[in-house]
N, C-alpha and C positions, 0 to 999 in steps of 0.2 A: 329529368329525363327518365323514362321507364327502363329498367334493366331488361335487356334482351330486345328491346324495340329496334326496328330497322333504323340504321344509322342515317339513312336519307331523310328521316323525319325531323332530324335536328334543324337543318337550315330552312325547311319548309314551314317551320313555326313562325318565321318572321315575314313581315310584309316586305314586297320587293317591287320596285317601279320598273318591271319588265313584262313583256307580252309572254303568254304561255308558249306561243310557237317562236323559237329563236329566229327564224328566218323573217319574221314580221317585226322584229325589234332591231333598231339601228345599232344599239350598243351591243347586243349579243352577236349580231351579224359581224361586227368588227372583231369581237372576241373569238368567234370560230374561225375567222380568216387568219387571225394571228396564230392561233393554236395549230391549225392545219399547215401553216407555212413551216412550223418546226418539224413536221414530218419529213421534210427534205433532209434532216440531219441523220436519218437512218437509211435514206434512199441510196447512199453510196455503197453500202455493204451488199445489198441485193444487186445493185448494178455490177459490183465487181465479181459476184459469184457467177452470174450469167456471162459476164464479160470473159472470164478465164475459160469458161466452157465454150464460148463462141470463138475465142482466139485458137483454141486447140483444134477446132473444126476447120480453120482457115488455113489452106495450103500456103498462102503468102506469108502468114506469120510463122508457120513451121519452117518454111524455107529461109526466112530472113535470119532466124535464130538457130538455124542448123539442126532442125529436129531435136529439141531438148530431150535428154535422157529422163527416165523416170525420177532419178535423184535430183536432177536439176529442176524438173517440173515441181516436184515437191517443195524445193527451196523457194521457188517463185511464188507458189501459193502461200507458204508459211511466213514469207517475209511481211505479209499484210498484218499478221496477228502478233508477231514477236514484240514489236515496239508497244502494242496495246497492253502488254502485261504491266507496264510501268506507268504509262501516261493516264490512266484513270485516277491515280493518286495525285498527280500533278494537276489535272483538271479540277479535282475536288478542292485543292488548295487554292487555286486561282479563283474559283467560284466564291469562296469565302471572303477573299480580299477585294476582288474586282467587280463582283456582281455577275449576273448571267450573261449579259450581251457581250462583254469583252471577251470572255473565253470562247464563246460561239464564233465571234469574228476572227480570233486567233486561229481556231481550228479550220475555219472555212479557208482562210488565206493559205495556210499550210497545205491543205488539201488541193487547192488550186496550183500551188507550186509543184506538188507531187505529180498532179496530173500532167502538167507540161513536161516535166522530166520523163514521165511514162511515155507521152505520145511521141517525143522527139528522140527516144532513146536509140543509140547507135550500136549498142551491145547488150547482152544479157545483164551485165553488172549495172548498167545505167537504168535498165528496166526495173530491176530489183530495188534499186535506190528510190526510184519513184514510188513504188509500191510501200517501202518502208515509211516514207513521208506520209502517204495516204492513210496507212494503218495507224501511225502515231496520231494523226489528226483526228481519227474517227471518234475516240472516247470524248474528246471535247464536245462533240456534237451529241453523242448518245447519252452522256450522263447529264450534261447541262440542259439539253432540250427537254427531256422528260421532267426534269426538275422545274423548269420555267413554265412548262405547260401545266403542271399540277398547280403552280403558285398563281397563275393568271387566269386560268379557266374558271368560269362561273360555276358554283357548286352543283347547279342542276345538270350541267353538261360534262363535268369533269370525268365521271366514270367512263363515258363512251369515248370521248376524246382520248383519254389516257390509254384505254384498253386497245384502241385502234392504232396507236403510235407505231409499234413494231411491225404491224401488218404491212406497212409501206415499204418494208424490205423487198416485197414481191412487186411493188410497183417499179422500183428500180430494176429488179430482175427482168420484168417483162420488157421494159424499154430496151434495155441492153440486148436481151435476146433477139428481139425483132430487128434491132438496128444491125446487129451482126448478120442476121439472115439476109438482110438487103445488101450488105456490104460485100458478100460473097460474089454478087454479080457485077462488081465494079471492075473486074478484070485483074490484071497482074500488078496494078499499082500498090505501092506500100500503104496508101491511104485506106485500103480495104481493111487494114487492122489499126492504123493510126487514127482513123476517124472514130471508130467506136471508143477508143481510149480517150480522145479529146472531148467526146460528149460527156464524160464523167464530170467535166467542169461545170455542167449545168446546175447541179444541185447546190454546190457551195455559192454560186453566183446568186441563186434565188434566195438562199439563206441571208447573204449580205444585204440584198435588196430589202427583205423583210425586216432586217434589224434596224432599219431606218424608222420603221413605223411601230414595231412591237414595243410595248412598255417594259421597263425594268421590273424585276420581281418586287411586288410590294413588300414581301417578307424581308428581303434583303435591305431594301430602303429603310424600313422601320428599325432594323437591327443596327443600321449605321446612322440613325438619328434623323432621317428625312421623313418624318412621320406625316406631315401635311401632304407632301408629294404622293406618298403611298396611298393615303386616304382618297386623294383626288383621283388616282388611277382606278381604284376599286370603285368609286362612285361613277366614274365616266363609262366603264365597260360592264359593270354589274348592275347599274341602276340608272342608266342614261343621265348621268350628271348630278343625281339627287344625293347630295352629301349627307342628308338626314335620314336616308333610307335605313330601315331597320336591319336589313340583311347586311348592308355595308358595315353598320356598326357592329354586328355579330362577328363578321369576318375580321374586322379590325382588332376586336377583343381576342379573337382566336389566334391571330398572329402574335399578339403581345404575349398571351399565355404560353404559346409554343416556344417563343424565344426565352422566356424565363425558364421553362423547363430545360431547354438546351444548355442554358448556362449552369443550371444545377447539376446537370449530368455530363458536363464537358470532360470529366476525368475518366469516362469510360474508355477502356482499352481493348484492343483486339483479343487479349487473353481472356477477356470476360466471356467470350463465346464458349469457353471450356469449363466454366465454373459451376453451372448448374445443369441438371438433366434437361430442362427445358431449352436451355441455350445450346446444348450439345445436339439436341434434335434439330433445332434451327440451323445449326452449322452443317449437319448431314444433308438437310434439304437444300441448302445453298450449294454445296458441292455437287449434289445430284443434278440440280438445274444446270449448273456451270459446265459440267462434263457431259450430261445427257444431251444438251442441245446439239452436240456434235459427234457423240460416241454411241449413237443409236442408228447409224447407217446412212443418215441424210448427208454427211460430209462427202461420201463417195459420189453420190449422185449430184450434189450441188456443184462440185468443183471439178469433177472428172467424169462428166456425162459421156464425153466422146470416147474415152477408153473402155467405159463400161458397155456402151452400145456396140463397140467394135468387137467385144467378147462374145456378143450374140449375133454377129453378122451384119450389123447396120454400120455402113462405112461411108456412105455418100454424104458429103459435107451439107448439102441442102437438106437432106433428111434429118441429120443430126441437129441442124440449127432450127428446123421446123418443130422438132420434138422439144428442143430447149424452150423455144418460145411458147409452145402450147402448154408446157408444164408450168412456165412462169404465171400465165394467166389463170391456170387451174389452181395453183397454190394461193394466188391473190384472192380468189373467190372463197376458197375453203378456210383461209385464215380469218377473214372478216366474218364468215359464218360462225366460227369458233369464238371470236371476240364478242359478237353480238348476243351470243347465248350462254356466256360464261355465268351469268347471274341467273338465268332462268333454268338452266340444267344443272349447274353446280360445277365447281372446279374439279372436285374429286371424280365426279362422273366423267368429265372430259378427259382427265388425266388417264383413267383406267381405260376408257374406250379407245383413246388414242394409242396408248402403249400396247394393248392387246392386239389391236388392228395391225400395228406396224409389225408385231411379232409374227402374226399369221402371213402377212404379205411377204416379209423377208424370207420365211421359210419356202414359200412358194417360188419366189424369185431365185433363191438359191438352187432349188431342185430344177427348175427350167433351164438355168444357165449351165448346170452340170450336165443335163441331158443334151443340150446343144453342143457342148464341148466334146461329148462322146459320139454323137451321131451327125453333127453338122446339119440337122434338120432346120430349114429356114423358117418354117411355120412355128417351131418351138421357140426359135430365137425371137421372133416377132411377137409371141405371146408374152414375153418378158416386159415388153414396153408398157402395155396397159396396167400390168402389175405394179410397175414403178409408179404410175399415176395414183393407183389405189393406196400404195404405201404412203406417198406423200400427202394424199388426202387426209389419212389418219394423223400423220405428223402435224399437219397444218391446224387442226382444230384445237390443239393444246400446246404443243412444244414451241410453237412460234408466238401466239399472243400472250401466253400465261406467265412465262418464267419471271419476267421483271415485275409484273404487277402482283404476282403471287408472293414473291419474295418480300416485296415492299410492305404488303398488307399483314404478313405474318411476323414482321420484325417490330419490337417495341420501338416507340419514337426514338428514344435516345441511342439505339443501336442501329437505326435504319441506314444512315449514310455509310457507316463502316461495313455493314452487311452487304450493301449493294456494291461497294468497292471490291470486297472479297469476291462476289459473284462475278463481276466483270473481269477482274484480273485473272481469276482461275479459268474463266471461259476462254479468254485470249490465249492463255498458255496451252490449254487443251486443244484449242483449234490449230495452233501452230504446230504442235506435235502431230496431231491427226493428219493435217494437210501435207505434212512432210512425208509421213509413213504411207499414206494411202496409194500414191502412184507406184512406189517401190513394190509394195505388197501386190497390188494388182498386176504388175509386170512379172512378179516372180511366181506367185501361186494362183493367179488368175481368179476363177470364180469361187475357189475354196476359201478365199478371204472373207466371203460373205458369211461363212459359218462363225467367225469370230464375233460378227455383229449380231448374229441370232443369239448367241450366248449372252452378250452384252445387254441386249434388249430384254431378255428374260430376267437378268439381274436388276435392271432398272424397274421392271414391272414388279418384282418382289418388294423393292424399296418403296415404290408408289403405294402399293397395297397396304404396307405396314406402317408407313411414316407420313403420308400426305393426308392431313385432315381436310374436311370440308369446311369452307368459310362462307358459303352461301347464306344470305340473309342475316349474317352476324353483324352486331355493331362493332365500331372501331375498338371499343374497350374489350369486347369478347374475343375479337381476333387477336388482339395484342397479348392475350394470355392463353390462346388455345394450345400452345405447346407446353404449358406449365401445368395443365391438368390432365396429363395422361399422353400416351404415345399418339393416339389419333384425336384426342381432345373431345370434349363434349360441350355443347352450348350451355346446358343447364349447370354444369360445374364451372364453366368459365364465368357465368353470371354470378354464381355464389362467391367466386373469388372477388369479383368486382364489388359485390354488396359488402363483403368483409372489409375491404379496403376503404370503401366510401364511409362505412361506419367508423373505421379507424381515423379517418381524416376529420370526421365530425368531433371525436373524442380526443384527437391529438395524439393517439397512441400508434403511430405509424410504425415505429421501430419495433414495438411489441408484436405487432400483427406480422410484420416481415419475419421476425425471429421464429413466430409460431409456424408459418408456412415453410420457411427454410428455402424460399425460392430465389433469394439473393437478388441480383441487379435487375433481372427481368420483372420481378414483382415490384421493385422499386419504380420501374417505369410505369407499371399499371397503376400504382398509387398516384403517380404524377398525373397520368391520363385522367384518372377519375377525379382528381382535384381540379383538372382543367374543365372537365364536364360540369362539375359543381359551380365553377365560376360562371359558366355560360348560363346556366339555369338561374342563378341568383340575379344575374345582371339583365335578364331579358326585359325589354321595355314594355311589352304589352302582350296580351294573349293573342292567339292566331286570329288574323283578320284578312279579309280580302282587300287589297289595295288596287285601285284602278290604275291602269297603266297611263302614264302622261309623258308627253314628250318634253325634253328640256327646253 
């Protein structure tokens, strides 16, 4: 494989018994259906965000729970995220022991139980207990689903299917927002708020249904000695049952090599993130992604839209619910636009455009809110609403679709699972803190609270500018060392590192080359990745050919 070549070329070198258009291919159609079914594992989080906004706009919910104070409202919101500080590590452990499908089933069942407790709550304590269960169950879906999706998706479709995964946060958000909008008109019945809570059961039920048909991870099966079953799954969904397909053989070898590398690097510890400059830069990016997804102002609008709108004179429940629903659909469209253009425009371009746009929008929103507080000018208050949409549009193009995929691609293989666990755990902790503080701060210092977020967005912009490298058009090998060749990395320098380790593999002097670079564990991972690529090239069955699609 040529150094610096597009990594997409690797699998395209092999003949594959599939149609060029996935919708015309029976095996790929099933593959896409299975992968998109996993999108419902992130549906719940978006649903909950709009649900809490919708409930705050419902007089029936406010009356039933005796107009929750700002502090209590913060606790209700934070209760979803506190258990998710711990459960990602439990989910990862169960994934290794039980496979992907059983943890998904466990998470879905716990989420269903939490939804019932939420729906039929008699007091605030019971309502919070239900949210704790829902929040604890969430990582079982978020971590497991994206891993399973990556492991069962056809290589040709993997990038778009994976990058679209977290976009479905806003599918749940839109469904919840508009359901709450309709329930306002149900009258004084308690089901005007219990109904929207109960609908949250839809996503885990769909996931449980899908689990009947979704195949187990071929990678997990091979790791646990079920090689024939794994190869059969790859052949069925990636080559329409052709077990002798070249692409299937390549994928099978890829998995075998990856498992071998994992076993060679199983002694990697969390402290290794502190041992080299490259790993310390990776850790900085991980914490920036974890905290930034909620500390750049979106948490205020996502979970406390009603109080924010009331600060600028929008108080009618129907108006608040309509704005909530419109924003959910707007977010959904812009998030998919960002995901579809990540490779074309570049990750760094999207990160910078997004963060600069958010900073400008938040400055304007702060100024308008302060003006309304001083003058009570209704027109000024209403002008804040479109600015919120503009702000979220900038947020959507990068900070929703990119964090998990960007983190995964910039982590060396042997550090990837630990890195993603750090990301999700830190993200849950910061979300819990943020959601507890937001309502109290809004109630105490009103619009002046936005100034804090203006400063925070500026800090994140500086970090993005100086520490977020571009990964567009880079091969897997180059991306894995991008942090080890400078603060922002360079493709040429990364390619040279790869070439150096490839030469060391051929001469057998891996340790000498590692000592020369001084890159430690991350370079060890690169050497392993290069070795894996060498295995692929040597074992290639035939030169690129066009293979006619044939039905099984």
